Every structure is written in structure tokens, then in C-alpha cells.
C-alpha positions as CSV (number, residue, x, y, z in Angstrom):
1,X,-34.2,9.5,-70.1
2,X,-37.9,9.2,-69.4
3,X,-39.1,6.3,-67.3
4,X,-40.6,3.5,-69.4
5,X,-43.8,1.8,-68.7
6,X,-44.2,-2.0,-68.8
7,X,-45.5,-2.1,-72.4
8,X,-42.9,0.3,-73.7
9,X,-40.1,-1.8,-72.1
10,X,-41.4,-5.0,-73.6
11,X,-41.6,-3.4,-77.1
12,X,-38.1,-1.9,-76.7
13,X,-36.7,-5.2,-75.6
14,X,-38.3,-6.9,-78.6
15,X,-37.1,-4.3,-81.0
16,X,-33.5,-4.4,-79.8
17,X,-33.5,-8.2,-79.8
18,X,-34.8,-8.3,-83.4
19,X,-32.3,-5.7,-84.6
20,X,-29.4,-7.5,-83.0
21,X,-30.5,-10.7,-84.7
22,X,-31.1,-9.3,-88.2
23,X,-29.4,-5.9,-88.5
24,X,-32.5,-4.6,-90.3
25,X,-34.8,-1.8,-89.3
26,X,-37.6,-3.1,-87.2
27,X,-41.3,-2.6,-88.1
28,X,-44.4,-3.0,-86.0
29,X,-45.9,-5.9,-88.0
30,X,-42.7,-8.0,-87.5
31,X,-42.7,-7.4,-83.8
32,X,-46.4,-8.3,-83.5
33,X,-45.9,-11.4,-85.4
34,X,-42.7,-12.7,-83.7
35,X,-42.8,-11.6,-80.1
36,X,-46.3,-12.3,-78.7
37,X,-46.8,-8.8,-77.5
38,X,-50.6,-9.2,-77.4
39,X,-51.2,-5.7,-78.8
40,X,-52.0,-4.6,-82.4
41,X,-49.4,-3.5,-84.9
42,X,-51.0,0.0,-84.7
43,X,-50.4,0.1,-80.9
44,X,-46.8,-1.1,-81.4
45,X,-46.3,1.5,-84.1
46,X,-47.4,4.3,-81.7
47,X,-45.1,2.9,-79.0
48,X,-42.2,2.9,-81.4
49,X,-42.9,6.5,-82.3
50,X,-42.9,7.4,-78.6
51,X,-39.7,5.5,-78.1
52,X,-38.2,7.5,-81.0
53,X,-39.3,10.8,-79.5
54,X,-37.8,9.7,-76.1
55,X,-34.4,9.0,-77.8
56,X,-34.4,5.2,-77.6
57,X,-35.1,4.5,-81.3
58,X,-34.4,6.3,-84.6
59,X,-35.8,6.0,-88.1
60,X,-33.0,5.9,-90.8
61,X,-35.6,6.6,-93.5
62,X,-39.2,7.8,-93.4
63,X,-40.4,4.6,-95.1
64,X,-38.2,2.2,-93.1
65,X,-38.6,0.7,-89.7
66,X,-36.7,1.8,-86.6
67,X,-33.3,0.9,-85.2
68,X,-32.1,1.3,-81.6
69,X,-30.0,4.4,-80.6
70,X,-27.1,4.1,-78.2
71,X,-29.6,5.1,-75.5
72,X,-31.8,2.2,-76.6
73,X,-29.0,-0.2,-76.4
74,X,-28.0,1.2,-73.0
75,X,-31.5,0.8,-71.6
76,X,-31.5,-2.7,-72.9
77,X,-28.2,-3.6,-71.3
78,X,-28.9,-1.9,-68.0
79,X,-32.5,-2.8,-67.3
80,X,-34.1,-5.0,-69.9
81,X,-31.5,-7.5,-70.8
82,X,-32.1,-11.0,-69.4
83,X,-28.6,-12.2,-68.9
84,X,-28.4,-15.8,-69.9
85,X,-26.2,-18.5,-68.5
86,X,-23.0,-19.0,-70.5
87,X,-23.6,-21.7,-73.1
88,X,-22.1,-25.0,-71.9
89,X,-20.1,-25.4,-75.1
90,X,-18.6,-22.0,-74.6
91,X,-17.8,-22.8,-71.0
92,X,-16.0,-26.0,-72.1
93,X,-14.1,-24.1,-74.8
94,X,-12.8,-21.5,-72.3
95,X,-12.1,-23.8,-69.4
96,X,-10.8,-26.6,-71.6
97,X,-8.2,-24.3,-73.2
98,X,-7.1,-22.3,-70.1
99,X,-7.0,-25.1,-67.6
100,X,-4.2,-26.8,-69.7
101,X,-2.0,-23.7,-69.2
102,X,0.5,-23.1,-66.5
103,X,1.1,-19.7,-64.8
104,X,4.6,-18.3,-65.4
105,X,5.1,-20.6,-68.4
106,X,2.3,-19.9,-70.9
107,X,0.9,-16.6,-72.0
108,X,-2.5,-17.3,-70.4
109,X,-4.0,-13.9,-70.9
110,X,-3.3,-14.0,-74.6
111,X,-4.8,-17.5,-75.0
112,X,-7.9,-16.2,-73.1
113,X,-8.2,-13.4,-75.6
114,X,-7.9,-15.8,-78.6
115,X,-10.6,-18.2,-77.4
116,X,-12.9,-15.3,-76.4
117,X,-12.4,-13.7,-79.9
118,X,-13.3,-17.0,-81.6
119,X,-16.4,-17.4,-79.5
120,X,-17.7,-13.9,-80.0
121,X,-16.5,-13.3,-83.6
122,X,-15.1,-9.9,-82.4
123,X,-11.8,-8.4,-81.4
124,X,-10.5,-8.8,-77.9
125,X,-8.3,-6.1,-76.3
126,X,-5.9,-7.2,-73.5
127,X,-4.1,-5.0,-71.0
128,X,-1.9,-6.3,-68.3
129,X,-0.5,-4.3,-65.5
130,X,3.2,-3.4,-65.6
131,X,5.5,-6.4,-64.8
132,X,6.6,-4.5,-61.6
133,X,3.0,-4.6,-60.4
134,X,2.5,-8.3,-61.3
135,X,3.4,-11.4,-59.3
136,X,6.7,-12.8,-60.4
137,X,7.0,-16.4,-61.3
138,X,10.7,-16.4,-62.3
139,X,13.6,-14.0,-62.4
140,X,16.9,-15.1,-63.8
141,X,20.0,-13.4,-65.2
142,X,22.2,-14.6,-68.1
143,X,25.7,-13.3,-69.0
144,X,25.4,-11.1,-72.1
145,X,28.7,-9.3,-72.6
146,X,31.3,-7.9,-70.3
147,X,29.6,-5.6,-67.7
148,X,26.1,-6.6,-68.8
149,X,23.5,-9.2,-67.9
150,X,20.2,-10.1,-69.5
151,X,17.4,-10.2,-66.9
152,X,14.6,-12.6,-67.9
153,X,11.4,-11.8,-66.0
154,X,8.4,-14.1,-66.2
155,X,5.1,-13.1,-64.5
156,X,2.4,-15.4,-63.3
157,X,0.3,-14.3,-66.3
158,X,2.9,-15.9,-68.5
159,X,4.2,-12.5,-69.8
160,X,8.0,-12.6,-70.5
161,X,10.1,-9.5,-70.4
162,X,13.9,-9.2,-71.2
163,X,15.9,-6.3,-69.7
164,X,19.5,-5.5,-70.1
165,X,21.3,-4.4,-67.0
166,X,24.8,-3.1,-66.3
167,X,26.9,-4.5,-63.4
168,X,30.3,-3.5,-62.1
169,X,31.4,-7.1,-61.8
170,X,29.8,-10.1,-63.4
171,X,28.8,-12.8,-60.9
172,X,30.4,-16.2,-61.4
173,X,28.3,-19.2,-62.3
174,X,28.3,-20.5,-58.7
175,X,27.3,-17.1,-57.3
176,X,24.6,-16.6,-59.9
177,X,23.1,-20.0,-59.1
178,X,23.1,-19.1,-55.4
179,X,21.2,-15.9,-56.2
180,X,18.7,-17.8,-58.4
181,X,18.1,-20.4,-55.7
182,X,17.5,-17.7,-53.1
183,X,15.0,-15.8,-55.3
184,X,13.1,-19.0,-56.0
185,X,12.2,-19.1,-52.3
186,X,10.7,-15.7,-52.5
187,X,8.5,-16.2,-55.6
188,X,4.8,-16.8,-55.8
189,X,2.9,-14.0,-54.2
190,X,5.3,-11.1,-54.6
191,X,5.6,-8.4,-57.3
192,X,8.9,-7.3,-58.6
193,X,8.6,-4.1,-56.5
194,X,7.9,-6.3,-53.3
195,X,10.8,-8.6,-54.3
196,X,13.1,-5.6,-54.4
197,X,12.0,-4.5,-50.9
198,X,12.6,-8.0,-49.4
199,X,16.0,-8.5,-51.0
200,X,17.0,-4.9,-49.9
201,X,16.1,-5.6,-46.3
202,X,17.9,-8.9,-46.3
203,X,21.1,-7.3,-47.8
204,X,20.9,-4.5,-45.2
205,X,20.4,-7.0,-42.4
206,X,23.0,-9.7,-43.3
207,X,25.6,-7.5,-45.1
208,X,26.9,-10.5,-47.1
209,X,28.6,-9.9,-50.5
210,X,26.4,-12.2,-52.5
211,X,23.2,-10.7,-51.0
212,X,24.4,-7.2,-51.7
213,X,25.1,-8.2,-55.3
214,X,21.6,-9.8,-55.6
215,X,20.1,-6.5,-54.3
216,X,21.9,-4.5,-56.9
217,X,20.9,-6.9,-59.7
218,X,17.2,-6.7,-58.6
219,X,17.4,-2.9,-58.3
220,X,18.9,-2.6,-61.7
221,X,16.2,-4.9,-63.2
222,X,13.5,-2.8,-61.7
223,X,15.1,0.4,-63.0
224,X,15.5,-1.0,-66.5
225,X,11.8,-1.7,-66.9
226,X,9.7,0.3,-69.3
227,X,7.2,2.7,-67.8
228,X,5.0,2.3,-70.9
229,X,2.0,0.0,-70.7
230,X,0.9,-2.0,-73.7
231,X,-2.4,-3.0,-75.3
232,X,-2.7,-6.2,-77.4
233,X,-5.6,-6.9,-79.7
234,X,-6.6,-10.4,-80.7
235,X,-9.1,-11.3,-83.5
236,X,-8.9,-8.0,-85.4
237,X,-9.7,-9.7,-88.7
238,X,-12.9,-11.3,-87.2
239,X,-14.1,-7.9,-86.2
240,X,-13.3,-6.3,-89.6
241,X,-15.1,-9.2,-91.3
242,X,-18.5,-8.4,-89.6
243,X,-21.2,-7.3,-92.0
244,X,-21.7,-4.1,-90.0
245,X,-18.4,-2.9,-91.4
246,X,-18.8,-3.8,-95.1
247,X,-19.0,0.0,-95.8
248,X,-15.5,1.3,-96.6
249,X,-15.9,4.4,-94.5
250,X,-17.1,2.4,-91.5
251,X,-14.2,0.0,-92.0
252,X,-11.8,2.9,-92.0
253,X,-13.3,4.2,-88.8
254,X,-12.9,0.8,-87.1
255,X,-9.3,0.6,-88.1
256,X,-8.7,4.1,-86.8
257,X,-10.4,3.2,-83.5
258,X,-8.3,0.1,-83.0
259,X,-5.1,2.2,-83.5
260,X,-6.0,4.5,-80.5
261,X,-4.0,2.5,-78.0
262,X,-3.7,5.3,-75.5
263,X,-7.5,5.8,-75.4
264,X,-8.0,2.1,-75.2
265,X,-5.8,2.1,-72.1
266,X,-7.9,4.8,-70.6
267,X,-11.1,2.8,-71.2
268,X,-9.5,-0.3,-69.6
269,X,-8.2,1.7,-66.7
270,X,-11.8,2.7,-66.1
271,X,-12.7,-1.0,-65.9
272,X,-9.9,-1.6,-63.5
273,X,-11.1,1.1,-61.1
274,X,-14.8,0.0,-61.4
275,X,-14.6,-3.8,-61.2
276,X,-17.1,-6.2,-62.6
277,X,-18.1,-6.3,-66.2
278,X,-18.3,-2.8,-67.7
279,X,-20.2,-2.1,-71.0
280,X,-19.6,1.0,-73.1
281,X,-21.9,1.5,-76.0
282,X,-21.3,3.4,-79.3
283,X,-20.4,7.0,-78.6
284,X,-19.7,6.2,-74.9
285,X,-16.4,4.6,-76.0
286,X,-15.3,7.8,-77.8
287,X,-13.2,5.6,-80.1
288,X,-12.2,7.7,-83.1
289,X,-14.9,9.0,-85.4
290,X,-16.9,5.7,-85.4
291,X,-19.9,5.3,-83.2
292,X,-20.5,1.7,-84.3
293,X,-18.4,-0.1,-81.6
294,X,-19.0,-1.3,-78.1
295,X,-16.6,-2.4,-75.4
296,X,-17.5,-5.1,-72.9
297,X,-14.6,-5.5,-70.5
298,X,-13.8,-7.2,-67.1
299,X,-10.8,-7.3,-64.9
300,X,-9.0,-10.5,-63.9
301,X,-6.7,-11.4,-61.1
302,X,-6.9,-11.3,-57.3
303,X,-9.6,-9.1,-55.7
304,X,-8.1,-5.7,-55.0
305,X,-5.0,-6.5,-57.0
306,X,-6.1,-7.1,-60.6
307,X,-3.5,-8.4,-63.0
308,X,-5.2,-6.8,-66.0
309,X,-8.3,-6.3,-68.2
310,X,-9.7,-8.2,-71.1
311,X,-12.5,-6.8,-73.2
312,X,-14.5,-7.6,-76.3
313,X,-14.6,-4.9,-79.0
314,X,-17.7,-5.6,-81.0
315,X,-20.3,-3.9,-83.3
316,X,-22.8,-1.9,-81.3
317,X,-25.3,-4.4,-82.7
318,X,-23.9,-7.3,-80.7
319,X,-25.6,-10.0,-78.7
320,X,-25.1,-8.5,-75.2
321,X,-27.0,-11.3,-73.6
322,X,-24.3,-13.7,-74.8
323,X,-21.2,-11.5,-74.7
324,X,-21.6,-9.9,-71.2
325,X,-21.8,-13.1,-69.2
326,X,-19.1,-14.7,-71.5
327,X,-16.6,-11.9,-70.8
328,X,-17.3,-12.2,-67.0
329,X,-16.9,-16.0,-67.2
330,X,-13.6,-15.8,-69.1
331,X,-12.2,-13.3,-66.6
332,X,-13.2,-15.5,-63.7
333,X,-11.6,-18.6,-65.2
334,X,-8.5,-16.6,-66.1
335,X,-8.3,-15.4,-62.5
336,X,-8.6,-19.0,-61.2
337,X,-6.0,-20.4,-63.5
338,X,-3.5,-17.6,-62.5
339,X,-4.3,-18.2,-58.8
340,X,-5.4,-21.8,-58.1
341,X,-5.1,-21.5,-54.3
342,X,-7.2,-18.3,-54.4
343,X,-9.7,-20.1,-56.5
344,X,-10.1,-22.8,-53.9
345,X,-10.6,-20.2,-51.2
346,X,-13.2,-18.3,-53.2
347,X,-15.1,-21.5,-54.0
348,X,-15.0,-22.6,-50.4
349,X,-12.9,-25.7,-51.1
350,X,-9.9,-24.7,-48.9
């Protein structure tokens, strides 16, 4: 895109800000009156025409004002947006809710999605890495039927997964308690895959019957896990209730986009590999046939070992100045709640 001069940037910033606030095409007189640009409406009108020619604005009707294109929003987000601090009330809402939750007990990621959806009035998409790749908070087995046990796996994010495994001989109550107590000493900073490795080495080294049985149970639990990854969406009704989607065709397009779980996974994987807060605008999301959605997403978890991604799915005409830092803040708080000791180290309090 062509490089913008100072005046063009100010006018584009004002035009995008006005359109986000009102949803109406923007005219030169309105910008001159509301934004203190210190130039005449005629000059603003000429600049808007130049911005349209350069691909930053478009005119839906010849008699109407102009609205930002995806390129206009992109320039606004990348270069022009003045990222505000997160509103203190929003900070309190996020921290107040998440700080009450306990890793391995509550579904913390889902609660983060719910509060973020309420604060943005949009949908929130959540993707957690596979349980085998997450830190295990608890792993226990319950007798199910002859030759089968129910493995209950709880991760530090609060996700719970039940897996049915087959065993040649069911462990007795005393042996099962011994296995559980042993595994308790290994929990905290290990994934299920790492746990399998540790137990395997211990069984090989000590060659005791109960450790060998523990190794087989852990191995069977890993093997019984689903290879599929899931995406959860919170606040779908809030997104569909936005005035931007009052048109039936647009509403149908949004519903179709939210159903593209595999593509949503691809988008969130892109965030996992990039880090930070990623913003995809309109057609950049390639979500279905609609070009009216943006995705603002961030990873959470330990640096270099993210537990997952949360992202806001909002109308293209969304308040990026609010939502971008809010998503980043929610991801940061979520990371700290899941890893309190790591939070102390990152904050220099250790």
C-alpha cells in the first residue's frame, strides 16, 4: 500500500474511529466538525478520495460518505491505532473472576472466555492443546467393569477428560492407592507424555510389579486419548446480536463461519506459532463467505510451551483500541493463574 503522509494518516485515523463508533459512512463535514483536523471540509474530502483510490476507503453509494476497507482497518491497527490501557473496571472483572479459580479444579480457560465475551460483546473462541501436551494436575483410575478402568485426567487448565482403558488384571484397592500416591509426587510441571516417560524409566529400573502395572496403565491412558483437537466458542449469541449482522444473509454467513472448526484451528495455530496478540481482519480470516469478521487472538501458558489460544471473533467494525489490549491482558492473567510460580518469576517477585 502507498505510504501515507501525516495529514492522510490523521484523516484515516479519524475516519476509522468515527466509523467504528457509529457504523455509518463518514463524510468530510462530520470529520471536520468532530476531530479538530484544522483543515477545511473540502481538503478532507480530497484526502478521502485519495484514500479511496489507494484502497483504504470505499464509497458504498455515490451520494454517501466512505467506510474503511480491510486495508484501512489494517493500517489503523498496525500503524495508527493508539493502544489504550485496559479499562480498570475491565481489569477488575477479569482478574476478580479468574483469581478465584484453581488450576486442575476449575475450567479456567472457559471462564476466561466467558468474561472476555461479556466485556467485548462478541464471541470468544478457545483452543487448548491436547491433554497429552498439557501439564497434568491429576490422574486417577476407577474400576469400571471386569478388565476395564476409567482413567480420569485433569489438566492444570481445568480440562477434564475420561478415557476407558483395558487391563489384563484389575489392580486391588490397596495397589491402586499406591499408584495414585506415587503419581501425585510426579504432578505439577509434567505433561502426560513426560509422565509416561518417567514412569517407564522407573519401572525399567526397579522392576517391581506395582510399578510395571502403573507403567502399563499410564501407557494405556496415553494410547486411549483422542488425536482430535477441539474448539469451543463462548458468547455466540452476543456476536449474532450485533447490529452489523441484522441482515439475514450476513447472519447466515456468520453462522457458517462459526461452524468452520477446522479452519478456526488453523487460525489459532497461526497465533500459537507467532506469539503475542495477532489480529486478522475481514477477508484475512478466510472464514466462510463472510468478510465481516475479525479475529483478535493471543496465546496463554508458559513461554515456549503455550497451553492454548483464546481469541475474540468480532465484527470487522470493532473497537480495536479496546479489544486488542483486553485480549492480551486476559491471556496474561490466564497464564498467571495457571502458573502462579511462573508469574512470580516473570514479575520479579521470586
